[in-house]
C-alpha positions in Angstrom: 56.2 65.3 110.7 58.4 68.0 112.5 61.3 66.9 114.1 61.5 66.8 117.8 63.4 70.0 119.1 66.3 69.1 121.3 65.1 70.7 125.2 67.5 73.1 126.6 69.1 71.6 130.0 69.7 75.7 130.9 65.7 76.2 130.8 65.1 72.8 132.8 68.1 74.2 135.4 66.5 77.7 135.6 63.2 76.9 136.2 64.0 74.1 138.6 66.3 76.3 140.5 63.0 78.9 140.6 60.9 76.4 141.8 63.5 75.7 145.1 63.4 79.3 145.5 60.1 80.4 145.3 58.4 77.2 146.4 61.0 75.5 148.6 60.4 71.9 146.9 63.2 69.5 146.7 65.0 69.3 143.7 64.3 65.8 142.3 61.3 67.2 142.2 61.6 70.7 140.6 63.8 69.3 138.3 60.8 66.6 137.0 58.9 69.6 137.0 61.6 71.9 134.9 61.4 69.2 132.5 58.0 68.5 132.1 57.4 72.3 131.6 60.6 72.4 128.6 59.4 69.4 127.2 55.5 70.8 126.7 57.2 74.0 125.7 58.7 72.2 123.1 55.5 70.1 122.0 53.3 73.1 121.8 55.9 75.3 119.6 56.3 72.0 117.2 52.2 72.8 116.6 50.6 70.6 119.3 47.7 71.3 121.3 48.6 70.4 124.8 46.3 70.3 128.0 48.2 71.2 131.2 47.7 72.3 134.7 48.8 75.3 136.9 47.6 77.2 139.6 46.0 80.5 139.5 46.8 83.4 141.8 44.1 82.6 144.1 44.8 79.4 144.8 42.4 77.3 142.6 43.8 74.9 139.5 43.0 75.8 135.9 43.3 73.4 133.4 44.1 74.9 130.0 44.4 73.6 126.5 47.1 75.8 124.5 49.9 75.5 121.7 52.5 78.0 120.8 52.2 77.1 116.7 53.7 79.7 114.6 50.6 80.4 112.3 48.4 80.5 115.4 50.7 82.7 117.5 51.4 85.2 114.2 47.6 85.5 113.8 47.3 86.7 117.2 50.4 88.9 118.0 49.3 92.5 118.0 52.1 95.0 117.6 55.5 94.1 118.1 55.0 90.7 120.2 53.1 88.9 123.3 51.4 91.6 126.2 53.8 93.1 128.4 51.9 92.0 131.2 53.3 88.3 130.3 57.0 89.3 130.8 58.5 86.8 132.9 56.3 84.2 132.8 55.1 81.3 130.8 52.6 83.0 127.7 50.7 80.6 125.5 47.9 81.2 122.7 44.2 79.7 125.1 42.4 77.9 122.0 39.5 77.8 124.4 39.3 81.6 124.7 41.7 82.6 121.8 43.6 84.7 123.6 47.0 85.0 124.9 47.2 83.8 129.0 50.1 83.6 130.8 51.2 81.7 134.4 54.5 81.9 136.4 56.4 78.8 136.0 56.9 77.8 139.3 53.0 77.1 139.5 52.9 74.7 136.8 51.6 71.5 137.8 51.8 69.2 134.8 50.0 67.9 131.3 46.9 66.0 130.9 47.4 63.0 128.5 44.8 61.7 126.9 
């Protein structure tokens, strides 16, 4: 089993500030969402398949299953990296469609545990 990577406090702070500014939520809620998002990212990079939810642009909630496992990512990269349209977003490999998807970090709702 791989070591659990340490979460980045800088990334948590960045997620929290983005959420406070764009969604006008309180700092405690924004920080907890930042911790959840950063933890989810590390879990996905470690090779875990994670179920999570986020708010789509049209206001509906999307439940997704994704990963950022190194072999899966390398197999689905075309060119030099992930598509340019996902710049500034949380991009992940959707395991239902086997394609790249992304969402704005401030629209993250949470992970869904079994």
